[in-house]
C-alpha atoms as an extended CHARMM CRD file, in Angstrom:
* protein
*
       293  EXT
         1         1  MET       CA            -53.8730000000       42.9310000000       -2.8410000000  PROA      1               0.0000000000
         2         2  ASP       CA            -55.1410000000       42.1040000000        0.6600000000  PROA      2               0.0000000000
         3         3  LYS       CA            -57.3270000000       39.0900000000        1.1810000000  PROA      3               0.0000000000
         4         4  THR       CA            -60.6670000000       39.3260000000        2.9980000000  PROA      4               0.0000000000
         5         5  PRO       CA            -59.9830000000       41.3670000000        6.1630000000  PROA      5               0.0000000000
         6         6  ILE       CA            -59.8330000000       39.3720000000        9.3790000000  PROA      6               0.0000000000
         7         7  VAL       CA            -62.2490000000       40.6800000000       11.9860000000  PROA      7               0.0000000000
         8         8  LEU       CA            -60.4070000000       41.2700000000       15.2460000000  PROA      8               0.0000000000
         9         9  LEU       CA            -63.1840000000       42.4260000000       17.5660000000  PROA      9               0.0000000000
        10        10  GLN       CA            -65.1530000000       39.1880000000       17.5970000000  PROA      10              0.0000000000
        11        11  GLN       CA            -65.9130000000       36.3970000000       20.0480000000  PROA      11              0.0000000000
        12        12  ARG       CA            -64.1200000000       33.1600000000       19.1930000000  PROA      12              0.0000000000
        13        13  ASP       CA            -63.8060000000       29.7650000000       20.8060000000  PROA      13              0.0000000000
        14        14  PHE       CA            -60.4330000000       28.1340000000       21.5370000000  PROA      14              0.0000000000
        15        15  GLY       CA            -59.9460000000       26.5860000000       18.1060000000  PROA      15              0.0000000000
        16        16  GLN       CA            -61.0990000000       29.7040000000       16.2870000000  PROA      16              0.0000000000
        17        17  LYS       CA            -58.5680000000       31.8360000000       18.1490000000  PROA      17              0.0000000000
        18        18  MET       CA            -55.7370000000       29.4900000000       17.2120000000  PROA      18              0.0000000000
        19        19  ASN       CA            -56.8570000000       29.3520000000       13.5800000000  PROA      19              0.0000000000
        20        20  ALA       CA            -57.2410000000       33.1320000000       13.4310000000  PROA      20              0.0000000000
        21        21  SER       CA            -53.7450000000       33.6050000000       14.9120000000  PROA      21              0.0000000000
        22        22  PHE       CA            -52.1280000000       31.3690000000       12.2940000000  PROA      22              0.0000000000
        23        23  GLU       CA            -54.2010000000       32.8800000000        9.4960000000  PROA      23              0.0000000000
        24        24  PHE       CA            -53.2650000000       36.4190000000       10.5090000000  PROA      24              0.0000000000
        25        25  ALA       CA            -49.5650000000       35.5260000000       10.8570000000  PROA      25              0.0000000000
        26        26  ILE       CA            -49.4580000000       33.8400000000        7.4470000000  PROA      26              0.0000000000
        27        27  GLN       CA            -51.5120000000       36.5100000000        5.6850000000  PROA      27              0.0000000000
        28        28  HSD       CA            -49.3680000000       39.3680000000        7.0280000000  PROA      28              0.0000000000
        29        29  PHE       CA            -46.0590000000       37.5490000000        7.4320000000  PROA      29              0.0000000000
        30        30  GLY       CA            -44.0110000000       39.9700000000        5.3250000000  PROA      30              0.0000000000
        31        31  PRO       CA            -45.1080000000       43.2440000000        6.9630000000  PROA      31              0.0000000000
        32        32  LEU       CA            -44.9310000000       41.7090000000       10.4570000000  PROA      32              0.0000000000
        33        33  VAL       CA            -41.3930000000       40.3810000000        9.9850000000  PROA      33              0.0000000000
        34        34  LYS       CA            -40.2860000000       43.7360000000        8.5720000000  PROA      34              0.0000000000
        35        35  VAL       CA            -41.7580000000       45.5390000000       11.5950000000  PROA      35              0.0000000000
        36        36  LEU       CA            -40.1250000000       43.1390000000       14.0780000000  PROA      36              0.0000000000
        37        37  ALA       CA            -36.7810000000       43.2650000000       12.2530000000  PROA      37              0.0000000000
        38        38  LEU       CA            -36.5900000000       47.0540000000       12.1390000000  PROA      38              0.0000000000
        39        39  ILE       CA            -38.0280000000       47.8430000000       15.5750000000  PROA      39              0.0000000000
        40        40  ALA       CA            -37.0200000000       44.9030000000       17.7990000000  PROA      40              0.0000000000
        41        41  GLY       CA            -34.1890000000       43.6200000000       15.5940000000  PROA      41              0.0000000000
        42        42  PRO       CA            -31.3950000000       45.9490000000       16.7930000000  PROA      42              0.0000000000
        43        43  SER       CA            -31.9800000000       45.1580000000       20.4730000000  PROA      43              0.0000000000
        44        44  ALA       CA            -32.3160000000       41.4460000000       19.6230000000  PROA      44              0.0000000000
        45        45  LEU       CA            -28.9220000000       41.6590000000       17.9070000000  PROA      45              0.0000000000
        46        46  LEU       CA            -27.3770000000       43.2760000000       20.9850000000  PROA      46              0.0000000000
        47        47  THR       CA            -29.0130000000       40.6730000000       23.2260000000  PROA      47              0.0000000000
        48        48  GLY       CA            -27.5940000000       37.8900000000       21.0870000000  PROA      48              0.0000000000
        49        49  ILE       CA            -24.0920000000       39.3740000000       21.1690000000  PROA      49              0.0000000000
        50        50  ALA       CA            -24.1910000000       39.8270000000       24.9530000000  PROA      50              0.0000000000
        51        51  GLN       CA            -25.5870000000       36.3340000000       25.4170000000  PROA      51              0.0000000000
        52        52  GLY       CA            -22.9100000000       34.8470000000       23.1850000000  PROA      52              0.0000000000
        53        53  MET       CA            -20.1680000000       36.6210000000       25.1310000000  PROA      53              0.0000000000
        54        54  TYR       CA            -21.6670000000       35.3730000000       28.3850000000  PROA      54              0.0000000000
        55        55  GLN       CA            -21.8480000000       31.7910000000       27.1240000000  PROA      55              0.0000000000
        56        56  SER       CA            -18.2650000000       32.0150000000       25.9060000000  PROA      56              0.0000000000
        57        57  ARG       CA            -17.1470000000       33.2060000000       29.3320000000  PROA      57              0.0000000000
        58        58  MET       CA            -18.9860000000       30.3460000000       31.0210000000  PROA      58              0.0000000000
        59        59  LEU       CA            -17.3100000000       27.7940000000       28.7380000000  PROA      59              0.0000000000
        60        60  THR       CA            -13.8300000000       29.0820000000       29.5420000000  PROA      60              0.0000000000
        61        61  THR       CA            -14.3520000000       29.5890000000       33.2710000000  PROA      61              0.0000000000
        62        62  ALA       CA            -14.0810000000       26.8910000000       35.9080000000  PROA      62              0.0000000000
        63        63  LYS       CA            -17.4770000000       25.7890000000       37.2130000000  PROA      63              0.0000000000
        64        64  PRO       CA            -18.0590000000       26.9830000000       40.8020000000  PROA      64              0.0000000000
        65        65  THR       CA            -19.0110000000       24.3950000000       43.3960000000  PROA      65              0.0000000000
        66        66  ASP       CA            -20.4490000000       26.6140000000       46.1260000000  PROA      66              0.0000000000
        67        67  SER       CA            -23.6710000000       28.6300000000       46.1000000000  PROA      67              0.0000000000
        68        68  VAL       CA            -21.8530000000       31.9750000000       46.3030000000  PROA      68              0.0000000000
        69        69  GLY       CA            -19.8040000000       31.1180000000       43.2450000000  PROA      69              0.0000000000
        70        70  MET       CA            -22.8990000000       30.0330000000       41.3170000000  PROA      70              0.0000000000
        71        71  LEU       CA            -24.6460000000       33.2840000000       42.1920000000  PROA      71              0.0000000000
        72        72  SER       CA            -21.6160000000       35.2950000000       41.0890000000  PROA      72              0.0000000000
        73        73  GLN       CA            -22.0200000000       33.8830000000       37.5610000000  PROA      73              0.0000000000
        74        74  PHE       CA            -25.0760000000       36.0890000000       37.1360000000  PROA      74              0.0000000000
        75        75  MET       CA            -23.3500000000       39.2440000000       38.3420000000  PROA      75              0.0000000000
        76        76  VAL       CA            -20.8960000000       39.5330000000       35.4330000000  PROA      76              0.0000000000
        77        77  THR       CA            -21.1800000000       42.4390000000       33.0000000000  PROA      77              0.0000000000
        78        78  GLU       CA            -22.2620000000       40.2770000000       30.0740000000  PROA      78              0.0000000000
        79        79  TYR       CA            -25.2120000000       38.8050000000       31.9580000000  PROA      79              0.0000000000
        80        80  ILE       CA            -26.3530000000       42.2440000000       33.1090000000  PROA      80              0.0000000000
        81        81  PHE       CA            -26.4000000000       43.3780000000       29.4700000000  PROA      81              0.0000000000
        82        82  VAL       CA            -28.3090000000       40.2090000000       28.5170000000  PROA      82              0.0000000000
        83        83  ALA       CA            -30.9740000000       41.0970000000       31.1060000000  PROA      83              0.0000000000
        84        84  ILE       CA            -31.2320000000       44.7480000000       30.0060000000  PROA      84              0.0000000000
        85        85  PHE       CA            -31.2450000000       44.1590000000       26.2600000000  PROA      85              0.0000000000
        86        86  GLY       CA            -33.5180000000       41.1300000000       26.7420000000  PROA      86              0.0000000000
        87        87  PHE       CA            -36.1530000000       43.2610000000       28.4760000000  PROA      87              0.0000000000
        88        88  VAL       CA            -35.9460000000       45.9140000000       25.7480000000  PROA      88              0.0000000000
        89        89  THR       CA            -36.2830000000       43.2590000000       23.0350000000  PROA      89              0.0000000000
        90        90  TYR       CA            -39.2600000000       41.6210000000       24.7520000000  PROA      90              0.0000000000
        91        91  PHE       CA            -41.0020000000       44.9720000000       25.1880000000  PROA      91              0.0000000000
        92        92  LEU       CA            -40.3860000000       46.1950000000       21.6360000000  PROA      92              0.0000000000
        93        93  ALA       CA            -41.4210000000       42.8960000000       20.0330000000  PROA      93              0.0000000000
        94        94  TYR       CA            -44.6510000000       42.6420000000       22.0250000000  PROA      94              0.0000000000
        95        95  ALA       CA            -45.4700000000       46.3360000000       21.5990000000  PROA      95              0.0000000000
        96        96  SER       CA            -44.7030000000       46.2060000000       17.8490000000  PROA      96              0.0000000000
        97        97  VAL       CA            -47.1050000000       43.3190000000       17.2110000000  PROA      97              0.0000000000
        98        98  SER       CA            -49.7700000000       44.9500000000       19.3980000000  PROA      98              0.0000000000
        99        99  SER       CA            -49.3890000000       48.2820000000       17.5960000000  PROA      99              0.0000000000
       100       100  PHE       CA            -49.5320000000       46.5290000000       14.2220000000  PROA      100             0.0000000000
       101       101  MET       CA            -52.8210000000       44.8510000000       15.1380000000  PROA      101             0.0000000000
       102       102  VAL       CA            -54.3450000000       48.0680000000       16.4690000000  PROA      102             0.0000000000
       103       103  LEU       CA            -53.4220000000       49.8120000000       13.2140000000  PROA      103             0.0000000000
       104       104  TYR       CA            -54.9000000000       46.8840000000       11.2810000000  PROA      104             0.0000000000
       105       105  GLU       CA            -58.1210000000       47.2560000000       13.2570000000  PROA      105             0.0000000000
       106       106  GLU       CA            -58.2470000000       50.9690000000       12.4560000000  PROA      106             0.0000000000
       107       107  ARG       CA            -57.4530000000       50.5670000000        8.7440000000  PROA      107             0.0000000000
       108       108  GLY       CA            -58.9320000000       47.1530000000        7.9590000000  PROA      108             0.0000000000
       109       109  SER       CA            -55.8180000000       46.3040000000        5.9610000000  PROA      109             0.0000000000
       110       110  SER       CA            -52.0550000000       45.8880000000        6.3680000000  PROA      110             0.0000000000
       111       111  LYS       CA            -51.3300000000       47.3170000000        2.9130000000  PROA      111             0.0000000000
       112       112  ASP       CA            -50.1480000000       50.7240000000        4.1190000000  PROA      112             0.0000000000
       113       113  ILE       CA            -48.9030000000       49.7280000000        7.5910000000  PROA      113             0.0000000000
       114       114  THR       CA            -45.2000000000       50.5410000000        7.5790000000  PROA      114             0.0000000000
       115       115  PRO       CA            -42.6080000000       50.1360000000       10.3610000000  PROA      115             0.0000000000
       116       116  GLY       CA            -42.6860000000       53.9200000000       10.6780000000  PROA      116             0.0000000000
       117       117  LEU       CA            -46.4240000000       53.9540000000       11.3810000000  PROA      117             0.0000000000
       118       118  VAL       CA            -46.0410000000       51.1150000000       13.8690000000  PROA      118             0.0000000000
       119       119  TRP       CA            -43.2000000000       52.9580000000       15.6000000000  PROA      119             0.0000000000
       120       120  ASN       CA            -45.2920000000       56.1370000000       15.8400000000  PROA      120             0.0000000000
       121       121  LYS       CA            -48.2060000000       54.1850000000       17.3140000000  PROA      121             0.0000000000
       122       122  LEU       CA            -45.8680000000       52.4470000000       19.7720000000  PROA      122             0.0000000000
       123       123  THR       CA            -44.1820000000       55.6420000000       20.9520000000  PROA      123             0.0000000000
       124       124  GLU       CA            -47.5260000000       57.3250000000       21.6940000000  PROA      124             0.0000000000
       125       125  THR       CA            -47.7410000000       55.2880000000       24.9130000000  PROA      125             0.0000000000
       126       126  ILE       CA            -44.2100000000       53.9210000000       25.2820000000  PROA      126             0.0000000000
       127       127  TRP       CA            -43.4910000000       55.3690000000       28.7280000000  PROA      127             0.0000000000
       128       128  THR       CA            -46.8480000000       54.2500000000       30.0850000000  PROA      128             0.0000000000
       129       129  GLY       CA            -46.1150000000       50.7990000000       28.7000000000  PROA      129             0.0000000000
       130       130  ILE       CA            -42.6830000000       50.6400000000       30.3230000000  PROA      130             0.0000000000
       131       131  VAL       CA            -44.0690000000       51.7360000000       33.6920000000  PROA      131             0.0000000000
       132       132  ALA       CA            -46.8750000000       49.1710000000       33.4420000000  PROA      132             0.0000000000
       133       133  GLN       CA            -44.4200000000       46.3960000000       32.5590000000  PROA      133             0.0000000000
       134       134  ILE       CA            -42.2240000000       47.2440000000       35.5380000000  PROA      134             0.0000000000
       135       135  MET       CA            -45.2420000000       47.3900000000       37.8490000000  PROA      135             0.0000000000
       136       136  SER       CA            -46.5560000000       44.0580000000       36.5500000000  PROA      136             0.0000000000
       137       137  PHE       CA            -43.1090000000       42.4670000000       37.0010000000  PROA      137             0.0000000000
       138       138  ILE       CA            -42.9740000000       43.6200000000       40.6300000000  PROA      138             0.0000000000
       139       139  LEU       CA            -46.5020000000       42.3320000000       41.3140000000  PROA      139             0.0000000000
       140       140  ILE       CA            -45.7150000000       38.9970000000       39.6470000000  PROA      140             0.0000000000
       141       141  LEU       CA            -42.5300000000       38.6600000000       41.6950000000  PROA      141             0.0000000000
       142       142  ILE       CA            -44.4720000000       39.3310000000       44.8980000000  PROA      142             0.0000000000
       143       143  GLY       CA            -47.0570000000       36.7920000000       43.7630000000  PROA      143             0.0000000000
       144       144  PHE       CA            -44.3990000000       34.1070000000       43.3160000000  PROA      144             0.0000000000
       145       145  LEU       CA            -43.0400000000       34.8280000000       46.7760000000  PROA      145             0.0000000000
       146       146  PHE       CA            -46.4720000000       34.1330000000       48.2620000000  PROA      146             0.0000000000
       147       147  PHE       CA            -47.2020000000       30.4360000000       47.6340000000  PROA      147             0.0000000000
       148       148  PHE       CA            -46.0890000000       30.6160000000       43.9480000000  PROA      148             0.0000000000
       149       149  PHE       CA            -49.5700000000       30.2040000000       42.4180000000  PROA      149             0.0000000000
       150       150  PRO       CA            -50.5710000000       33.9040000000       42.6590000000  PROA      150             0.0000000000
       151       151  GLY       CA            -47.5300000000       34.6360000000       40.5000000000  PROA      151             0.0000000000
       152       152  ILE       CA            -48.7220000000       32.2160000000       37.8140000000  PROA      152             0.0000000000
       153       153  TYR       CA            -52.1720000000       33.8120000000       37.8830000000  PROA      153             0.0000000000
       154       154  LEU       CA            -50.6900000000       37.2900000000       37.4320000000  PROA      154             0.0000000000
       155       155  VAL       CA            -48.3530000000       36.2010000000       34.6180000000  PROA      155             0.0000000000
       156       156  ILE       CA            -51.3620000000       35.1920000000       32.5240000000  PROA      156             0.0000000000
       157       157  CYS       CA            -53.5350000000       38.0780000000       33.6690000000  PROA      157             0.0000000000
       158       158  PHE       CA            -51.0310000000       40.8110000000       32.7660000000  PROA      158             0.0000000000
       159       159  GLN       CA            -50.3830000000       39.5480000000       29.2290000000  PROA      159             0.0000000000
       160       160  PHE       CA            -52.9730000000       42.0350000000       27.9610000000  PROA      160             0.0000000000
       161       161  VAL       CA            -51.4910000000       45.1370000000       29.5430000000  PROA      161             0.0000000000
       162       162  LEU       CA            -49.6650000000       46.4650000000       26.4650000000  PROA      162             0.0000000000
       163       163  MET       CA            -52.6300000000       45.8250000000       24.1750000000  PROA      163             0.0000000000
       164       164  ILE       CA            -54.8300000000       47.7700000000       26.5990000000  PROA      164             0.0000000000
       165       165  ILE       CA            -52.4040000000       50.6810000000       26.8250000000  PROA      165             0.0000000000
       166       166  ILE       CA            -51.8320000000       50.9280000000       23.0650000000  PROA      166             0.0000000000
       167       167  ARG       CA            -55.4650000000       50.4840000000       22.0110000000  PROA      167             0.0000000000
       168       168  GLU       CA            -57.3300000000       52.1210000000       24.8910000000  PROA      168             0.0000000000
       169       169  LYS       CA            -54.7520000000       54.7660000000       25.8790000000  PROA      169             0.0000000000
       170       170  SER       CA            -55.2040000000       53.8790000000       29.5600000000  PROA      170             0.0000000000
       171       171  SER       CA            -52.8290000000       54.7500000000       32.3790000000  PROA      171             0.0000000000
       172       172  ALA       CA            -50.5340000000       52.0900000000       33.8240000000  PROA      172             0.0000000000
       173       173  THR       CA            -52.6610000000       51.4710000000       36.9120000000  PROA      173             0.0000000000
       174       174  ASP       CA            -55.9450000000       51.5120000000       34.9610000000  PROA      174             0.0000000000
       175       175  SER       CA            -54.5050000000       49.0410000000       32.4590000000  PROA      175             0.0000000000
       176       176  LEU       CA            -53.4740000000       46.6080000000       35.1800000000  PROA      176             0.0000000000
       177       177  SER       CA            -56.9410000000       46.8860000000       36.7090000000  PROA      177             0.0000000000
       178       178  ARG       CA            -58.5150000000       46.3710000000       33.2860000000  PROA      178             0.0000000000
       179       179  CYS       CA            -56.5740000000       43.0910000000       32.9250000000  PROA      179             0.0000000000
       180       180  PHE       CA            -58.3420000000       41.6750000000       35.9940000000  PROA      180             0.0000000000
       181       181  LYS       CA            -61.7200000000       42.7670000000       34.6530000000  PROA      181             0.0000000000
       182       182  LEU       CA            -61.2050000000       41.2260000000       31.2170000000  PROA      182             0.0000000000
       183       183  ILE       CA            -59.8430000000       37.8840000000       32.3950000000  PROA      183             0.0000000000
       184       184  ARG       CA            -62.4850000000       37.2980000000       35.0830000000  PROA      184             0.0000000000
       185       185  GLY       CA            -63.9800000000       33.8620000000       34.4310000000  PROA      185             0.0000000000
       186       186  LYS       CA            -61.6700000000       33.2920000000       31.4450000000  PROA      186             0.0000000000
       187       187  TRP       CA            -58.3020000000       32.7110000000       33.1140000000  PROA      187             0.0000000000
       188       188  TRP       CA            -58.1510000000       28.9930000000       32.3020000000  PROA      188             0.0000000000
       189       189  SER       CA            -58.9980000000       29.4680000000       28.6320000000  PROA      189             0.0000000000
       190       190  THR       CA            -56.3460000000       32.1950000000       28.3950000000  PROA      190             0.0000000000
       191       191  PHE       CA            -53.8300000000       29.9650000000       30.1480000000  PROA      191             0.0000000000
       192       192  GLY       CA            -54.6320000000       27.0780000000       27.7970000000  PROA      192             0.0000000000
       193       193  LEU       CA            -54.2820000000       29.2450000000       24.6930000000  PROA      193             0.0000000000
       194       194  MET       CA            -50.9560000000       30.6700000000       25.8140000000  PROA      194             0.0000000000
       195       195  LEU       CA            -49.6430000000       27.2420000000       26.8300000000  PROA      195             0.0000000000
       196       196  ILE       CA            -50.4460000000       25.6490000000       23.4630000000  PROA      196             0.0000000000
       197       197  MET       CA            -49.1580000000       28.6220000000       21.4670000000  PROA      197             0.0000000000
       198       198  SER       CA            -45.9800000000       28.7670000000       23.5770000000  PROA      198             0.0000000000
       199       199  ILE       CA            -45.3160000000       25.1020000000       22.7690000000  PROA      199             0.0000000000
       200       200  VAL       CA            -45.8760000000       25.7530000000       19.0590000000  PROA      200             0.0000000000
       201       201  VAL       CA            -43.5950000000       28.7980000000       19.1500000000  PROA      201             0.0000000000
       202       202  SER       CA            -40.8900000000       26.8450000000       21.0130000000  PROA      202             0.0000000000
       203       203  ILE       CA            -40.9660000000       24.1160000000       18.3720000000  PROA      203             0.0000000000
       204       204  LEU       CA            -40.6880000000       26.6820000000       15.5690000000  PROA      204             0.0000000000
       205       205  ALA       CA            -37.8510000000       28.4660000000       17.3750000000  PROA      205             0.0000000000
       206       206  LEU       CA            -35.8350000000       25.2270000000       17.5650000000  PROA      206             0.0000000000
       207       207  VAL       CA            -34.8310000000       25.7560000000       13.9420000000  PROA      207             0.0000000000
       208       208  PHE       CA            -33.0000000000       28.9530000000       14.9120000000  PROA      208             0.0000000000
       209       209  GLN       CA            -31.6070000000       27.4640000000       18.1200000000  PROA      209             0.0000000000
       210       210  LEU       CA            -29.9700000000       24.4700000000       16.4290000000  PROA      210             0.0000000000
       211       211  PRO       CA            -26.5290000000       26.1340000000       16.0700000000  PROA      211             0.0000000000
       212       212  THR       CA            -26.4380000000       26.9810000000       19.7930000000  PROA      212             0.0000000000
       213       213  LEU       CA            -27.6960000000       23.5080000000       20.6780000000  PROA      213             0.0000000000
       214       214  VAL       CA            -24.9940000000       21.8360000000       18.5550000000  PROA      214             0.0000000000
       215       215  ILE       CA            -22.2720000000       23.9580000000       20.1530000000  PROA      215             0.0000000000
       216       216  THR       CA            -23.5610000000       23.1700000000       23.6500000000  PROA      216             0.0000000000
       217       217  ILE       CA            -23.6270000000       19.4300000000       22.9410000000  PROA      217             0.0000000000
       218       218  MET       CA            -20.1390000000       19.4830000000       21.3990000000  PROA      218             0.0000000000
       219       219  ASN       CA            -18.7000000000       21.2740000000       24.4050000000  PROA      219             0.0000000000
       220       220  ALA       CA            -20.5050000000       18.9570000000       26.8110000000  PROA      220             0.0000000000
       221       221  LEU       CA            -18.9740000000       15.9430000000       25.0320000000  PROA      221             0.0000000000
       222       222  GLY       CA            -15.5100000000       17.4580000000       25.1130000000  PROA      222             0.0000000000
       223       223  PHE       CA            -15.3380000000       18.4180000000       21.4310000000  PROA      223             0.0000000000
       224       224  GLY       CA            -15.2250000000       22.1260000000       22.1330000000  PROA      224             0.0000000000
       225       225  ILE       CA            -11.6390000000       22.6600000000       21.0150000000  PROA      225             0.0000000000
       226       226  GLY       CA            -11.6060000000       24.6860000000       17.8140000000  PROA      226             0.0000000000
       227       227  ILE       CA            -14.7270000000       25.9640000000       16.0590000000  PROA      227             0.0000000000
       228       228  ALA       CA            -17.2610000000       25.0680000000       18.7550000000  PROA      228             0.0000000000
       229       229  SER       CA            -15.3000000000       26.9490000000       21.4310000000  PROA      229             0.0000000000
       230       230  SER       CA            -14.6520000000       30.0210000000       19.2610000000  PROA      230             0.0000000000
       231       231  LYS       CA            -16.1460000000       33.1670000000       20.7580000000  PROA      231             0.0000000000
       232       232  GLY       CA            -17.1160000000       34.4430000000       17.3130000000  PROA      232             0.0000000000
       233       233  VAL       CA            -18.9600000000       31.2280000000       16.4260000000  PROA      233             0.0000000000
       234       234  ILE       CA            -20.7870000000       31.2200000000       19.7570000000  PROA      234             0.0000000000
       235       235  ILE       CA            -21.8480000000       34.8630000000       19.3070000000  PROA      235             0.0000000000
       236       236  VAL       CA            -23.1240000000       34.2670000000       15.7570000000  PROA      236             0.0000000000
       237       237  ALA       CA            -25.0910000000       31.1990000000       16.9110000000  PROA      237             0.0000000000
       238       238  SER       CA            -26.5460000000       33.1920000000       19.8050000000  PROA      238             0.0000000000
       239       239  VAL       CA            -27.5720000000       36.0620000000       17.5140000000  PROA      239             0.0000000000
       240       240  ILE       CA            -29.3280000000       33.6510000000       15.1330000000  PROA      240             0.0000000000
       241       241  SER       CA            -31.1380000000       32.0770000000       18.0760000000  PROA      241             0.0000000000
       242       242  MET       CA            -32.2610000000       35.4080000000       19.5370000000  PROA      242             0.0000000000
       243       243  VAL       CA            -33.4110000000       36.9930000000       16.2640000000  PROA      243             0.0000000000
       244       244  GLY       CA            -35.2640000000       33.8150000000       15.3000000000  PROA      244             0.0000000000
       245       245  THR       CA            -36.9320000000       33.6610000000       18.6910000000  PROA      245             0.0000000000
       246       246  VAL       CA            -38.1990000000       37.2390000000       18.3230000000  PROA      246             0.0000000000
       247       247  ILE       CA            -39.7340000000       36.4620000000       14.9340000000  PROA      247             0.0000000000
       248       248  THR       CA            -41.4210000000       33.2320000000       16.0480000000  PROA      248             0.0000000000
       249       249  GLN       CA            -42.6960000000       34.7920000000       19.2650000000  PROA      249             0.0000000000
       250       250  GLY       CA            -44.6780000000       37.2060000000       17.1280000000  PROA      250             0.0000000000
       251       251  LEU       CA            -47.1790000000       34.3580000000       16.7390000000  PROA      251             0.0000000000
       252       252  LEU       CA            -47.6370000000       34.2380000000       20.5240000000  PROA      252             0.0000000000
       253       253  TRP       CA            -48.3130000000       37.9810000000       20.7210000000  PROA      253             0.0000000000
       254       254  ILE       CA            -50.8350000000       37.6680000000       17.8870000000  PROA      254             0.0000000000
       255       255  SER       CA            -52.7280000000       34.9880000000       19.8160000000  PROA      255             0.0000000000
       256       256  VAL       CA            -52.6850000000       37.1830000000       22.9320000000  PROA      256             0.0000000000
       257       257  ALA       CA            -54.1910000000       40.0090000000       20.8650000000  PROA      257             0.0000000000
       258       258  PHE       CA            -56.9660000000       37.7620000000       19.5330000000  PROA      258             0.0000000000
       259       259  GLN       CA            -57.7740000000       36.6750000000       23.0790000000  PROA      259             0.0000000000
       260       260  TYR       CA            -57.8410000000       40.3330000000       24.1550000000  PROA      260             0.0000000000
       261       261  TYR       CA            -60.2860000000       41.2170000000       21.3680000000  PROA      261             0.0000000000
       262       262  ASN       CA            -62.3520000000       38.1480000000       22.2220000000  PROA      262             0.0000000000
       263       263  LEU       CA            -62.6060000000       39.1580000000       25.8840000000  PROA      263             0.0000000000
       264       264  VAL       CA            -63.3920000000       42.7900000000       25.0540000000  PROA      264             0.0000000000
       265       265  GLU       CA            -66.2060000000       41.7080000000       22.7120000000  PROA      265             0.0000000000
       266       266  ARG       CA            -67.4970000000       39.2160000000       25.2990000000  PROA      266             0.0000000000
       267       267  LEU       CA            -67.5680000000       41.9110000000       27.9860000000  PROA      267             0.0000000000
       268       268  GLU       CA            -68.7580000000       44.9110000000       25.9890000000  PROA      268             0.0000000000
       269       269  GLY       CA            -70.2040000000       43.6490000000       22.7090000000  PROA      269             0.0000000000
       270       270  SER       CA            -69.0420000000       46.7730000000       20.8640000000  PROA      270             0.0000000000
       271       271  GLY       CA            -68.2350000000       44.8110000000       17.7160000000  PROA      271             0.0000000000
       272       272  LEU       CA            -71.7220000000       43.2790000000       17.6470000000  PROA      272             0.0000000000
       273       273  ARG       CA            -73.3070000000       46.6810000000       18.1570000000  PROA      273             0.0000000000
       274       274  ALA       CA            -71.3110000000       48.0610000000       15.2400000000  PROA      274             0.0000000000
       275       275  GLU       CA            -72.4970000000       45.1430000000       13.1170000000  PROA      275             0.0000000000
       276       276  ILE       CA            -76.1260000000       45.8240000000       14.0160000000  PROA      276             0.0000000000
       277       277  GLU       CA            -75.7260000000       49.5350000000       13.2590000000  PROA      277             0.0000000000
       278       278  SER       CA            -74.2580000000       48.6670000000        9.8570000000  PROA      278             0.0000000000
       279       279  LEU       CA            -77.3580000000       46.6950000000        8.8090000000  PROA      279             0.0000000000
       280       280  GLY       CA            -78.9530000000       48.3140000000        5.8060000000  PROA      280             0.0000000000
       281       281  LYS       CA            -75.7540000000       50.1920000000        5.0200000000  PROA      281             0.0000000000
       282       282  GLU       CA            -72.9370000000       49.1880000000        2.7470000000  PROA      282             0.0000000000
       283       283  ASP       CA            -71.4860000000       45.7670000000        3.6630000000  PROA      283             0.0000000000
       284       284  SER       CA            -68.9230000000       46.2950000000        6.4180000000  PROA      284             0.0000000000
       285       285  GLY       CA            -66.9590000000       43.1700000000        5.5370000000  PROA      285             0.0000000000
       286       286  ARG       CA            -67.6690000000       41.6020000000        8.9110000000  PROA      286             0.0000000000
       287       287  PRO       CA            -68.5100000000       37.8900000000        8.4810000000  PROA      287             0.0000000000
       288       288  TYR       CA            -71.6730000000       36.7540000000       10.2030000000  PROA      288             0.0000000000
       289       289  ASN       CA            -71.0380000000       34.3960000000       13.1010000000  PROA      289             0.0000000000
       290       290  GLU       CA            -73.8660000000       32.8310000000       15.0710000000  PROA      290             0.0000000000
       291       291  ASP       CA            -71.5640000000       31.2370000000       17.6290000000  PROA      291             0.0000000000
       292       292  ARG       CA            -70.9740000000       33.4560000000       20.6420000000  PROA      292             0.0000000000
       293       293  PHE       CA            -68.5090000000       31.9330000000       23.1120000000  PROA      293             0.0000000000
């Protein structure tokens, strides 16, 4: 049985957003992990295998001393696959969590939200989402080329693009424009939330990255002969690290979603209007909150 539904479309201060993110993740841990495992899991597995093969190659190849040689390390087949599968994994994980939360908003419960429903919701706007992600990447890259700081601004600003596309069914260009509108005056609070949650996620992910870390240390100290230098061991460690990272990063995407809902409510007040309209009717389950931040 579901606990009291968590209201998504509601204004929250910094601490409330963090608490809501953890509460949502804990309350719906099982369904969320199942969704991430079935939708983003296969690409995460491929990313881990490619990354393990790349790391194994680097351990058995002489270290280049010139800049051309260093650059050539990133042009090998394994690294290209890491980049491709990594992008797919990132997109599917973020889109899966966003779709899950949109379905939760629509249904008020996670009881009947299956990976199949999440996949159907995700694929409704998948091509728009891919185009928007590519466009945002290009704009961010241009921003970094011009004095660096515009790139940082755009990285934070465009975190909402998939939520906007999935929930609002906007086009790629309209979604990017919507990001600027939502974050106006709230960039620093968004940056702070993402920074803190990224640190928390990184700490949690360390558990899954321990095998890779141990192997790296052993090889750096010259104990790589045998198990630590085995390609199979390196690949398994890399897969564990990648799959674990995808699961823990779900918490970051949840916090991004709560900030999105917070900014939408702050800008439009649609959740408050719905609460007012529900007065005198059957209790909507929306907790009363006098604090409007």
